[in-house]
N, C-alpha and C positions, 0 to 999 in steps of 0.2 A: 618596446621590440616592436617592430611592424615585423609581420610574416608574409615575405616574398619569396617567389620560386619555392624549391623544394629544400625542407629544412628538417634535421634532426637534433634532437637534443639529448646530452648525456649528463646525469645530475650523479654527484659522488656523493655519498654519505660515510663520513670518517675524518680522521684526524690526517691520515697518510694518504697519496695517490698509490702506495703499495699494498694498503689494508682497507677494511671498509668493506663497503657494496655499491655496485654501480647500476642504475637505472636508466634505459633509453625511451626517448618519446620520439615515436616516428609519424609522421604526417603521410597518410596513404592517399588522400585526396585535399582538395581546398578545406573542406569542412569535416573531415573526418581524423582524428588523432587516436593513436595506440601507444599504450604503455606496456613495455617490456619489462618484467621483472622477472629473472631468471626464466622459468618454463611457463610461467603466468602470463598471459597478453589480455588485456583490457582495454576497453574504448573509453578515453577520456576528453573532457571538455578541452577547447583551447584556451580559457582561461586558467585552468589548471596547470597546464604545460606553460605558460607564458609566466606564470608566477614563482616559478621553480629557479633557484640560483644555479643557472648552467655552467658544467664542467668545461664540456666541449661543445662548441655548436658546429655543425656539418650542413654545409650549403651544396646544391647543384645549380646550375645553368644550364 
């Protein structure tokens, strides 16, 4: 996956979309990513984001 423009990644853990847990990765600048996990927000490396199996990819042009 190449990272172009703005990109957010939603990851789902669970057996069905109606149950399980969702985590979102937000790119706030070209070299800065944040992991949104419920009320906890942490900085993460881009490699960690790109290694996820995305459930939803959000782009902005």
